[in-house]
Structure formats: structure tokens, C-alpha cells
N, C-alpha and C positions, 0 to 999 in steps of 0.2 A: 285370601290375601290380607295381610295385616295392614293397619293404618300407616305404619312406618314404611312398609314396602310401597304402598300407593304414593305416599309423599315423596319417596325417593324417585319413583318413576315420574311423578309430576315435576319435580325439580329438574330431572334430566330432560324432560320435554319442554320445559318452560320457554326456552328460546325459540322453539319450533311452534309455540302457541302465540307468544308475544309478537314475534316478527310478522307473521301473517296478519294478525289483527291490526298492527300499525300500517301494513301495506293496504289493508281494506279501507281504513279510515283516511289514508293519504295515498290514494291510488296514483296520483301524478308523481309522488315521491317514489313509489314502487317502479313506475315506468322509468324514471330518471336513474334509479339504481340498476335496472337491467341495461339501459343505454350505457351507463358507466362501465359495466363489465362486458360490453360488446355483445349482448344477447338480443338478437333480432328475430322476429318482431317482438319488441319489448312488451306490449300488452299481453301477448300470448304467453311469454315466459313468466310475467308477473302473476297472471291468473294461475298458471300451472304450479308455480312455487307455493302460492297461497293454498290451493286445493291439496297439493301433495303434503305439505308440512302439517296442515290441520288434520287431514285424514289419517296420516301415519301416527300422529300423536294420539288421536282418538283410539286407534286400534291398540296401541301400546297400553294406554290407560285402562281400556275395557278388558284387555286380555284376549280379544278376538284377533287371531293371527298375529299375536305379539311377536313371535320369532321373525316372521317375514317382515313385519313393519320395522322392527329394530334393525334388521339387516338392510332394509331399504334406506332408512335414515343414516345408517353407517356409510353406505355407498354414496349417498347424496352428499353427506358432509365431507367425505374423503375427496370427492370430485370438486365440490365448491371451494374447498380449502385452497386448492391449487389455482383457482380463479381469483379469489378474494384476497389472499395473503401472499402475494408474490414478493416476499421480502428480499429475495436474491436479486431482484431488478432495481432495488432502491440503494441510494447512497448511504454509507454509514451515518448513523445519527438516530434521533428520536423516532422518526417515522419508520425507519427500518426495524428498530428495536420493538416498536409496538406491533408491526406487522408480523415479526418473528414470534412474538408472544401469542398473538392471535392464531397463527399457524399451528403452533404446538398445543394450544388450548383446544383447538378443534380436533387435533389428533387424539387428545384425551377423550373427547366426546365420541369419536369413532370407536375407541376401545371400550368405552362404557356401553355403547349400543351393541357391540359384539358380545360383551359379557351378558347383557340382557338376553340376547338370542341363545347363547350357549347354556345358560343356567335356567332358562324357562322350563319348568317341568313339562314333559311330554304328556299330552292328554291320552288317557287310556279309556277305551270303551267301558261303559258301566257293566259291572258283572251281571251276567245273566242269572236270573233266578229260576230255579226249577220248582215247579209246582207238582206235587204228587197227589 
């Protein structure tokens, strides 16, 4: 993998690395976030999100089960977008516009993770050598 390829994957995963690190260092804030979105028990969901996002990012960056991890983050992002960016419930104005932008930005992330999964080369078993 080229350095540029790795940097692109790192950029794609950056929010899924930064977010959990913030949650670790401000766990009460992470719990408040889960409460805000109605996810109970909040500590369980906070720990689950932290572990999931960091582990899937690590798999993508190392190339170990990259396809599966990219699809997992695509599904996670798709589902959480409908929880976090419910712009259709907001009155017209700045808040609604910002939520709509966030909604479609996250859909872009979903597409990017699907592309990572689709274009990840399939691993082939090493060619067998014949010794005579």
C-alpha cells in the first residue's frame, strides 16, 4: 500500500478515531451524548461506540479484514445518521440547514466506506511452489 493510500484511509477514519478518543477523555460527555440520543443504558452504548469505532478503524488501517470493517462502518454511519441528523424534524433555519448538511456529509462517508470495501483487492493464497 502506498503512503498516499494509507493517508487517504487515515483521513476517512479520522472522525472514527478522534470521536472515541474524545469520549474516552470525557466519558461523562460521552454518556450525555448517548442520553441526548435516547440510547440507554448510556454507559453501555458509550463503551460500545468507543470500542467499535476504534477497532473498525484499526482494521481498515492495517488491512486486516478491511472489507468487513469498511462495510461495518458504512452500516454504522448509515444508521447513526438517521439518529443524529433528523433535519426533517426541525423548523426551517440555521439549525435545520446544519443538520441537513451533516446528514448528507455522513451519506458521503457511507459511500466512501462502501467504495473501500468494493475496491479492496481480494487476497489470493500464495502460489504453491513445486520442488523437484
